[in-house]
N, C-alpha and C positions, 0 to 999 in steps of 0.2 A: 504494500500500500504506500502511495506517495506521501511525502511530508505534507503537513497541513500548512496552509498560508493563513487561513482564518478559521477560528473555532468559536462558534456562537453557542453559548451555554445558557439554557434556561432564560432566554430573552423574553421579557414582558414589557409591552408598551400600552399605556392607557391614555384615554382622553377624557377630560372633564366636559360633559355635555349636559347643560341644564341642571346643574348641581348634582349630577350623577356621574360615577366613574364607569366608562365603557372600555373594555379590554379589546384592543385592536390586534395585538400579537400576544398570544397566550403561552408562555413558557416553551418557546421553540428552541431546539438545539440542532445544529448542523455544522459540518466541517466542509471547508472548501480546500481541496488539495492544491498544492503548489503546481503551477504550470497548467492547470486545467481550465476549461470553460464550463462554468456552472450556471444553470438557469433556475429561477424560482418560478414555478407555474402554479396557478390557482385561479379560482373564480374571482370575479370583480368584488372588491371589498374584503378579500381574504387576508390582507396584510402584506402583500408582496412589496409594494412601494414603501410602506412604513418600515418594513424590515431593512430595505435598502437604505432608507434615510437614517435608520438607527446606526448602520455601519459607518456612516459619515458624521454621526451625531448632529443631524440636521432636523430632527423632529422638533417642530415648533409648537408653541403654546396654542391651544390648551392641552397639547399632547406632552407626554413625558415618558422617558425610559424608566420604568418602575422597578426593574430588577434584571439580573443576569450578568453575564460577562461576554465581552467580545475580544478574544485574544488574537492579536496580530503577531504572527510568528515569522519575522524577517529572518533571512538566512545570515544576516550580519550581526544580529543581537538577540538577546533573550526575549521571550514572548512578552508583549505589552498588552495590558487590558485597555483598549481604546476608551472605555467608559470611565477610566480613572485618570486620563490625561487632563492636565489643566487646559483651559480654553485656548491659551496662547500656543501650547504644544500641539493641540489638535489642529489649530489653524495652520501651523507649519507642516503638519502631516498631509493635510488636504492638498492634492496636486503633486506632492513629492512622493508620498508612499501610497496614497489611496486617492482615486478620482472617480467621479460620477458624471455620466452624460445623461441628461434628462431627455425624455422623448418629446422634445419640442423641436421638430425638424428645422423650422425657420430660424431658430436662434442657437441651436446646439451644434449642428454638423454641416459641413460642406459636402454635398453629394458626390463631388468629384474626388474627394480624399477619403480612402478607407479609414474608418475610426480607429481600428486596432493598430493600423500602420503608424499612427502618431506616437504610439508608446512602445514600438519595437526597438530592440537593441540590435546592433549589427552582429551578424554571425557569419559573414562571408557568403550569404545566401544569394540566390539569383533573383531575377524580377518576379518569378513565380513564388519564390520562398524568400522574402526579404529579411527575415530574421526571426527572433523569438521574443515573446513578451518577457520583460525582466522578471527574474525569479521572485523578487520581493515586492512586486507591485500588484495592486488590486484595482481593476477597472470595473465599475458598476454601470450597467445600462438600466435606466429606470423609466417606466411608463407612467409617469405621474398624471 
């Protein structure tokens, strides 16, 4: 089994709606292997986007990450719980270690440039195989 890049453990995200707490993500756990392409599939309203936003710590009020851990396991350092990073540290990580492309085509992507190609590292590849995604980077596509 490949190394883990991300390990989500018991993640719970809630929203305060009309003086009531609504659970959008309920105690989920999953691992994302290093070097893999992983998709989260589910019905509308099942928590896919909220889970992706949690990975970036971008859940906005009235939502909040109520529990769990999100371990980022870089190949260069010990695992880090993203949820424990100070706001400034998390800001530095966004774009450097972890990135998200929102599914808003007119503002997010140039249709003439492959999205994944922007984050590839050189590997002596050909035009058909330009390189590999960096081992310690996470790219999230979100259909908000």
